[in-house]
C-alpha positions in Angstrom: 72.2 112.6 66.2 72.9 115.0 69.0 75.5 114.4 71.8 72.5 114.1 74.2 71.1 111.3 72.1 74.5 109.6 71.9 74.9 109.8 75.7 71.4 108.4 76.3 72.1 105.4 74.0 75.6 104.7 75.3 74.5 104.8 78.9 72.4 101.8 78.1 75.5 99.9 76.9 77.9 98.2 79.3 81.5 98.9 78.8 82.4 95.3 78.0 80.2 95.3 74.9 81.6 98.6 73.7 85.1 97.2 74.2 84.1 94.1 72.1 82.8 96.3 69.3 86.0 98.4 69.2 88.1 95.2 69.2 86.1 93.8 66.3 86.7 97.0 64.3 90.4 96.3 64.6 91.2 99.1 67.0 94.0 98.8 69.5 95.1 100.6 72.7 91.7 101.9 73.7 91.3 100.5 77.3 92.4 102.8 80.1 94.7 101.3 82.7 92.9 99.3 85.4 94.4 101.5 88.1 92.1 104.3 87.0 88.9 103.4 88.8 85.5 105.0 89.4 84.8 106.6 92.8 81.2 105.7 92.1 81.2 102.3 90.4 77.5 102.2 90.1 77.5 105.2 87.8 78.1 105.1 84.0 80.2 108.0 82.7 80.1 108.7 78.9 80.8 111.7 76.8 83.4 113.7 74.8 86.7 114.4 76.4 88.1 117.9 77.3 91.7 117.3 77.8 94.1 118.9 80.4 97.9 118.4 80.8 100.2 119.7 83.5 103.2 119.1 85.6 104.7 119.5 89.1 106.5 122.8 89.8 107.8 123.0 93.3 109.0 126.6 92.7 105.5 127.8 91.8 103.9 130.5 93.8 100.7 129.4 95.6 98.8 132.4 94.1 100.0 131.5 90.6 98.9 127.9 91.0 95.4 128.9 92.2 95.0 131.5 89.4 96.0 128.8 86.8 93.7 126.2 88.4 90.6 128.5 88.6 91.3 129.5 85.0 91.1 125.8 84.0 87.7 125.5 85.8 86.5 128.6 84.0 87.4 127.1 80.6 85.9 123.7 81.1 83.0 123.2 78.7 79.6 121.9 79.6 78.7 118.5 78.2 82.3 117.2 78.3 84.4 115.0 80.6 87.3 116.8 82.3 90.1 114.4 81.2 93.6 115.0 82.7 97.1 113.8 82.5 98.8 115.6 85.4 102.1 113.7 85.2 102.4 113.1 88.9 101.3 110.9 91.8 101.7 113.5 94.4 98.7 115.9 94.4 95.0 115.6 93.9 93.5 116.9 90.7 89.9 117.1 91.8 88.3 118.0 95.1 85.2 119.6 96.7 85.1 123.1 95.3 86.4 122.2 91.9 83.8 119.4 91.5 81.0 121.6 92.7 82.0 124.2 90.1 82.2 121.8 87.2 79.0 120.0 88.2 77.1 123.3 88.2 78.6 124.2 84.9 77.2 121.0 83.3 80.5 119.2 83.0 79.7 115.4 82.9 82.5 114.1 85.2 86.2 113.8 85.4 88.8 111.1 84.5 92.2 111.6 85.9 95.5 109.7 85.7 95.9 111.2 89.1 94.5 111.8 92.5 91.1 112.7 94.1 90.5 114.3 97.5 87.4 115.3 99.5 86.0 112.0 98.4 83.1 111.9 100.9 81.9 115.2 99.4 82.3 113.9 95.9 80.2 110.9 96.8 77.4 113.1 98.2 77.6 115.4 95.2 77.2 112.6 92.7 79.7 114.1 90.3 81.3 111.1 88.5 85.0 110.9 89.3 87.7 108.5 88.1 91.2 108.5 89.4 94.2 106.3 90.4 94.7 107.3 94.0 93.4 109.5 96.9 95.4 112.1 98.8 94.6 115.2 100.9 97.4 117.1 99.1 96.2 119.7 96.6 97.8 121.7 93.7 98.5 124.8 95.7 102.2 125.8 95.2 103.0 122.5 93.5 101.3 122.0 90.1 100.6 124.0 87.0 98.7 123.3 83.8 100.7 123.2 80.6 98.0 122.7 77.9 94.3 122.1 77.2 92.6 120.7 74.2 95.6 118.7 73.2 96.1 114.9 72.7 97.1 113.3 76.0 98.3 109.8 76.8 96.8 107.8 79.7 98.7 104.6 79.8 98.9 103.4 76.2 95.7 105.2 75.3 95.9 108.4 73.2 92.9 110.7 73.9 92.4 113.5 71.5 90.0 116.4 72.2 86.5 115.3 71.2 87.2 111.5 71.5 84.6 109.9 73.7 85.1 108.1 77.0 82.8 105.4 78.2 83.1 103.7 81.6 81.4 101.7 84.3 82.3 99.3 87.1 84.4 97.2 84.7 86.6 100.0 83.5 86.8 102.7 80.8 87.4 102.8 77.0 88.2 105.6 74.6 86.0 105.8 71.5 87.6 107.7 68.6 85.4 110.5 67.5 85.6 109.4 63.9 83.9 106.0 64.6 81.5 107.0 67.4 78.4 106.9 65.2 79.4 103.4 64.0 80.1 102.1 67.5 76.8 103.1 69.1 74.4 101.1 66.9 76.9 98.2 66.8 77.0 98.1 70.6 73.2 98.2 70.8 73.0 95.3 68.3 75.7 93.3 70.1 73.8 93.7 73.4 70.6 92.4 71.7 72.5 89.4 70.4 74.0 88.7 73.8 70.5 88.7 75.3 69.5 86.0 72.9 72.6 83.9 73.8 71.9 84.5 77.5 68.3 83.4 77.1 69.4 80.2 75.2 72.0 79.3 77.8 69.5 79.8 80.6 67.1 77.5 78.7 69.8 74.8 78.6 71.4 75.2 75.2 75.0 74.0 74.9 77.3 77.1 75.0 79.2 76.1 71.8 76.0 75.6 70.0 74.8 79.0 71.1 78.1 80.6 70.0 77.9 78.9 66.6 74.3 80.0 66.1 74.8 83.7 67.1 78.5 84.2 66.6 78.9 85.7 70.0 79.7 84.6 73.6 
């Protein structure tokens, strides 16, 4: 199965059912903190993570920070989600020109334990963005990357390069790369089962009877 096929199938799956599949597999610590929210909650974002880590450096030269930032944009691979742990609640990690660059490169979206700016532009662009706050402050003279393609922590969730993220209005989960091809068909099956339960409830079946018949509620 190609990544394009995986994305197509996962986009049909709401995050809650993917969460339930991961929970049933015995996995833990895979739900991103609820403070990290989608700017466009009507959009589903799913795909493999390309990870970025960085830090505040108030001694950094503005030119140095912009060289480092544009270098990150140059390295970001198409078909991936820009996934960042910037270790600060001060500056924005995504704005107009950066989002336009990534969007045109074929990057799927961004997930940040940090800030967004130029949000009206981001909404018009339709580049899926997740973050924990908004601010007009940018990285210039304040922030430098320290690593890419490394495991990062967002809340209690460890995200390794190549792990998948899947999110919608309800929130976002991490799918370990090793179990991705088990999770997708299981989520599709679970949705089909939920449809049967929903139909039965709407037709008047007792909820406990429905649960006992299909093992899901």
